[in-house]
C-alpha positions as CSV (number, residue, x, y, z in Angstrom):
1,M,34.7,2.8,-4.2
2,T,35.9,0.8,-1.2
3,K,33.2,-1.5,0.4
4,I,32.1,-0.3,3.8
5,D,32.0,-3.1,6.4
6,K,30.0,-1.2,9.1
7,P,27.8,1.3,7.4
8,S,25.7,3.8,9.2
9,I,22.1,3.3,8.0
10,I,19.0,5.3,8.9
11,Y,15.6,3.9,8.2
12,M,12.4,5.9,7.5
13,G,8.9,4.4,7.5
14,T,5.5,4.4,9.1
15,P,3.0,1.6,8.6
16,E,3.1,-2.2,9.1
17,F,4.2,-2.6,5.4
18,A,7.5,-1.0,6.3
19,V,8.3,-3.2,9.4
20,P,9.8,-6.4,7.7
21,A,12.3,-4.3,5.9
22,L,13.3,-2.5,9.0
23,V,13.9,-5.9,10.8
24,A,15.8,-7.3,7.9
25,L,18.1,-4.3,7.6
26,H,18.7,-4.1,11.4
27,E,19.6,-7.8,11.5
28,K,22.2,-7.4,8.8
29,Y,23.6,-3.9,9.3
30,T,22.3,-2.6,12.7
31,V,20.2,0.4,11.8
32,R,21.5,3.5,13.6
33,A,18.2,5.4,13.9
34,V,14.6,5.3,12.7
35,V,12.6,8.2,11.5
36,T,8.7,8.0,11.6
37,I,5.7,10.2,12.1
38,P,4.7,11.7,15.4
39,D,2.3,9.7,17.5
40,K,-1.3,10.3,16.6
41,P,-4.7,10.1,18.4
42,K,-6.4,6.8,17.7
43,G,-9.6,5.1,18.7
44,R,-12.6,6.3,20.6
45,G,-10.4,7.5,23.5
46,K,-8.2,9.4,21.1
47,K,-5.1,8.1,23.0
48,L,-1.8,8.8,21.3
49,A,-0.6,5.8,19.3
50,A,2.8,5.1,17.9
51,S,3.3,4.0,14.2
52,A,4.0,0.3,13.6
53,V,7.6,1.2,12.6
54,K,8.1,3.1,15.9
55,E,6.8,0.2,17.9
56,K,9.2,-2.2,16.2
57,A,12.1,0.2,16.5
58,I,11.6,0.4,20.3
59,E,11.4,-3.4,20.5
60,L,14.7,-3.6,18.7
61,G,16.3,-0.9,20.8
62,I,16.8,1.6,17.9
63,P,16.7,5.4,18.6
64,V,13.6,7.0,17.1
65,L,13.2,10.5,15.6
66,Q,9.7,11.9,15.1
67,P,9.9,15.3,13.5
68,E,6.8,17.5,13.1
69,L,8.5,19.3,10.3
70,L,11.1,17.6,8.1
71,K,12.8,20.9,7.5
72,D,13.3,21.6,11.2
73,Q,16.9,22.3,11.8
74,A,17.1,20.4,15.0
75,F,15.9,17.3,13.2
76,I,18.4,17.8,10.3
77,D,21.2,18.2,12.8
78,A,20.2,15.0,14.6
79,L,20.3,13.2,11.3
80,K,23.8,14.6,10.4
81,S,25.1,13.4,13.8
82,Y,24.6,9.8,12.7
83,E,26.8,10.5,9.6
84,P,24.6,8.2,7.5
85,D,26.1,6.3,4.6
86,I,22.6,5.3,3.4
87,M,19.1,6.4,4.3
88,A,16.4,3.8,3.3
89,V,12.8,5.1,2.9
90,L,9.7,3.0,2.7
91,A,6.1,4.2,3.0
92,F,7.1,7.5,4.6
93,R,6.7,11.2,3.7
94,I,8.1,13.3,0.8
95,L,11.6,14.3,1.9
96,P,13.0,17.7,1.2
97,E,16.5,17.9,-0.4
98,S,17.9,19.2,2.8
99,V,17.1,15.8,4.3
100,Y,17.8,13.2,1.5
101,S,21.1,14.9,0.6
102,I,22.6,14.2,4.0
103,S,23.5,10.6,3.2
104,K,27.1,10.0,1.9
105,I,26.2,7.4,-0.6
106,A,22.5,7.7,-1.3
107,T,19.0,8.0,0.0
108,F,16.8,5.4,-1.7
109,N,13.1,4.8,-1.6
110,I,11.2,1.5,-2.2
111,H,8.0,2.2,-4.3
112,G,5.1,-0.1,-4.7
113,S,5.2,-0.5,-8.5
114,L,7.5,-1.1,-11.4
115,L,8.5,2.5,-12.1
116,P,7.8,4.6,-14.1
117,K,4.4,2.9,-14.0
118,Y,2.1,4.1,-11.2
119,R,3.9,7.1,-9.7
120,G,1.9,8.4,-6.8
121,A,0.5,7.4,-3.4
122,A,-1.6,4.4,-4.4
123,P,0.3,2.2,-6.8
124,I,-1.1,-1.1,-5.4
125,N,-4.7,0.1,-5.7
126,H,-4.3,1.1,-9.3
127,A,-2.6,-2.2,-10.3
128,I,-5.6,-4.1,-9.1
129,L,-8.1,-1.5,-10.5
130,N,-6.5,-2.0,-14.0
131,G,-6.5,-5.7,-13.8
132,D,-2.7,-6.0,-14.1
133,K,-1.2,-9.5,-14.1
134,V,2.2,-8.3,-12.8
135,S,3.1,-5.8,-10.1
136,G,6.3,-5.4,-8.0
137,L,8.6,-3.0,-6.3
138,T,11.3,-0.5,-7.3
139,S,14.1,0.9,-5.4
140,F,15.4,4.3,-6.6
141,V,17.5,7.2,-5.6
142,L,15.5,10.2,-4.3
143,E,15.4,13.3,-6.4
144,K,13.3,16.6,-6.1
145,Q,10.4,15.4,-8.2
146,V,8.4,12.6,-6.5
147,D,9.0,9.0,-7.8
148,T,11.2,10.1,-10.6
149,G,14.7,9.2,-9.3
150,Q,17.1,6.9,-11.1
151,I,16.3,3.2,-10.6
152,L,18.5,0.8,-8.7
153,I,16.6,-2.5,-8.7
154,K,13.2,-3.7,-9.8
155,S,11.5,-6.7,-8.2
156,P,8.5,-8.0,-10.3
157,V,5.7,-10.1,-8.6
158,D,2.8,-12.0,-10.3
159,I,-0.6,-10.9,-9.2
160,L,-2.9,-13.9,-8.4
161,D,-6.3,-13.9,-10.0
162,G,-8.9,-12.4,-7.7
163,S,-6.4,-10.6,-5.5
164,T,-7.5,-7.5,-3.6
165,A,-5.2,-4.6,-2.8
166,G,-4.9,-6.0,0.7
167,D,-3.7,-9.4,-0.8
168,L,-1.1,-7.7,-3.0
169,H,0.0,-5.5,-0.1
170,D,0.7,-8.5,2.0
171,M,2.5,-10.3,-0.8
172,L,4.8,-7.4,-1.3
173,M,5.9,-6.9,2.3
174,P,8.5,-9.7,2.3
175,V,9.6,-8.6,-1.2
176,A,10.2,-5.1,0.2
177,A,12.4,-6.5,2.9
178,Q,14.6,-8.4,0.5
179,L,14.7,-5.5,-1.8
180,G,15.9,-3.2,1.0
181,L,18.7,-5.7,1.7
182,D,19.7,-6.1,-2.0
183,T,19.6,-2.3,-2.5
184,C,21.8,-1.6,0.5
185,E,24.3,-4.3,-0.6
186,L,24.4,-2.9,-4.1
187,L,25.0,0.7,-2.9
188,L,27.6,-0.4,-0.4
189,S,29.5,-2.4,-3.0
190,G,29.9,0.7,-5.2
191,D,29.4,-1.5,-8.2
192,Y,26.1,-0.5,-9.8
193,T,24.5,1.4,-12.7
194,L,21.6,3.8,-12.2
195,L,18.8,3.5,-14.8
196,S,16.9,6.7,-15.7
197,Q,13.2,6.5,-15.9
198,N,11.4,7.1,-19.2
199,D,9.0,9.9,-18.3
200,T,6.9,9.2,-21.4
201,E,5.9,5.8,-19.9
202,A,4.9,7.3,-16.5
203,T,1.3,6.7,-15.3
204,P,-0.3,8.4,-12.3
205,A,-1.5,6.6,-9.2
206,P,-3.2,9.2,-7.0
207,K,-4.6,8.5,-3.5
208,V,-8.1,6.9,-3.4
209,F,-10.7,8.6,-1.2
210,R,-13.7,7.0,0.4
211,E,-16.2,9.4,-1.2
212,N,-15.1,8.1,-4.6
213,C,-15.7,4.4,-3.8
214,G,-19.3,4.1,-4.7
215,I,-19.9,1.1,-7.1
216,N,-21.1,1.7,-10.6
217,W,-23.2,-1.4,-11.3
218,N,-23.6,-0.3,-14.9
219,A,-20.0,-1.3,-15.6
220,P,-19.1,-4.8,-16.9
221,A,-18.7,-7.4,-14.1
222,E,-14.9,-7.6,-14.6
223,Q,-14.6,-3.8,-14.1
224,V,-16.9,-4.0,-11.1
225,R,-14.7,-6.8,-9.5
226,N,-11.5,-5.0,-10.2
227,F,-12.8,-1.7,-8.7
228,I,-14.1,-3.5,-5.5
229,H,-10.9,-5.4,-5.1
230,S,-8.7,-2.3,-5.7
231,V,-10.0,-0.5,-2.6
232,S,-10.3,-3.6,-0.3
233,P,-9.9,-3.6,2.6
234,S,-9.6,0.2,2.8
235,P,-11.2,2.6,2.1
236,A,-13.6,-0.1,0.7
237,A,-16.2,0.0,-2.1
238,W,-19.8,0.6,-1.1
239,T,-23.3,0.6,-2.4
240,L,-26.5,2.0,-0.9
241,W,-28.9,-0.7,0.5
242,E,-32.0,0.2,2.4
243,G,-30.7,3.7,3.0
244,Q,-27.3,2.6,4.4
245,R,-23.9,1.9,3.0
246,L,-23.0,-1.7,2.4
247,K,-19.3,-2.2,2.1
248,I,-18.2,-4.9,-0.3
249,M,-14.7,-6.4,0.1
250,R,-14.5,-9.3,-2.2
251,V,-16.6,-10.7,-5.1
252,D,-16.4,-13.4,-7.7
253,F,-17.8,-13.9,-11.2
254,V,-20.9,-15.9,-11.8
255,A,-22.8,-17.0,-14.9
256,D,-24.6,-14.2,-16.7
257,G,-27.9,-13.4,-14.9
258,S,-30.9,-11.3,-16.0
259,G,-32.3,-8.0,-14.8
260,S,-31.0,-4.4,-14.7
261,P,-27.7,-3.3,-13.2
262,G,-27.8,-3.3,-9.4
263,E,-30.5,-5.9,-9.1
264,F,-29.7,-8.6,-6.6
265,K,-30.9,-12.0,-5.4
266,I,-30.0,-13.8,-2.2
267,E,-30.5,-17.6,-2.4
268,D,-28.7,-20.7,-1.4
269,G,-26.1,-18.7,0.5
270,Q,-25.2,-16.6,-2.5
271,F,-25.6,-12.9,-2.9
272,V,-25.6,-12.2,-6.7
273,V,-25.7,-8.8,-8.2
274,Q,-26.3,-8.0,-11.9
275,C,-23.8,-5.7,-13.6
276,G,-23.9,-3.9,-16.9
277,K,-22.6,-7.1,-18.5
278,G,-22.4,-10.3,-16.4
279,S,-22.9,-10.5,-12.7
280,V,-20.9,-11.0,-9.5
281,S,-21.3,-12.9,-6.3
282,L,-20.5,-11.1,-3.1
283,I,-18.0,-13.1,-1.0
284,E,-17.2,-10.7,1.8
285,I,-19.3,-7.8,3.0
286,Q,-19.7,-5.3,5.9
287,V,-23.1,-4.1,6.9
288,Q,-23.0,-0.7,8.4
289,G,-22.3,-0.9,12.1
290,K,-21.1,-4.5,12.0
291,K,-17.9,-6.3,11.4
292,K,-16.8,-7.7,8.0
293,M,-18.1,-11.1,7.4
294,K,-18.4,-13.9,4.8
295,T,-21.6,-13.7,2.8
296,V,-22.4,-17.3,3.8
297,D,-22.3,-16.2,7.5
298,F,-24.5,-13.2,6.7
299,W,-27.0,-15.4,5.0
300,R,-27.5,-17.6,8.1
301,G,-28.9,-14.7,10.1
302,Y,-30.5,-12.7,7.3
303,R,-34.3,-12.2,7.5
304,G,-34.9,-9.4,5.0
305,D,-35.9,-9.3,1.3
306,T,-34.1,-11.9,-0.8
307,S,-34.3,-9.7,-4.0
308,G,-34.2,-6.1,-4.8
309,K,-32.0,-3.4,-6.2
310,F,-29.1,-1.4,-4.8
311,E,-29.7,2.3,-4.9
């Protein structure tokens, strides 16, 4: 295959996570168009707000397509008019074959795990939940079944001890940008080998919902920490305290305490909770109706009971 000097590239994405890759690809190749979700009502006023990718595309002067339905013929015709060599997808929607088959070379997706591990909507959350030491990203060619396409490049990343899902998310953003560049360069060179995924090694990573984020204090401290960190900052782990939900964003291990699971003590600026085995110290919390804060800051203004048990 002859290398293409001025490729036509279309980029598809939505959240802040997808912005650095858009910028990197545009700087190198000049992205022809961006596809993102329609504007959505946001905040108390329910004013329409654009996605982070749309805002950046407008800033860069890139045309933006916002289809309500991906199978809409007008949208498909608009895509075809750009005659894309490559379509790059990062944190967008599931594409129908009528869309991903438009590109001349390939449509590739960047996924937040080392596939086939953690197929699904929440790979970062599940990596933290399971206490993994290594995470990463995978670029792969889109196929009909979600997250099953042939692999182009894997980019492993070490997970720092005590990382939350938010920490890992931020760590992977620049990695995704570089992976987008490397994958486009590989596809445009024509000199690459696709690696099939081993379906027997696949593990699911379904979306995490707020109602499933109640903390089980009967679990060992390590599991409690991993669970809390896996859903921080959103949707956030919670426990009931004085009839209200207390969100817990970050914890650390402390020496084994005494008492039954869920019992807590607040002293010397520390908020320690007993688990099924071991205990944890709350580092960042959010009291219902207030902003997230460090426990040491919460302690300064706290006038309630310094011991008790979470419901």
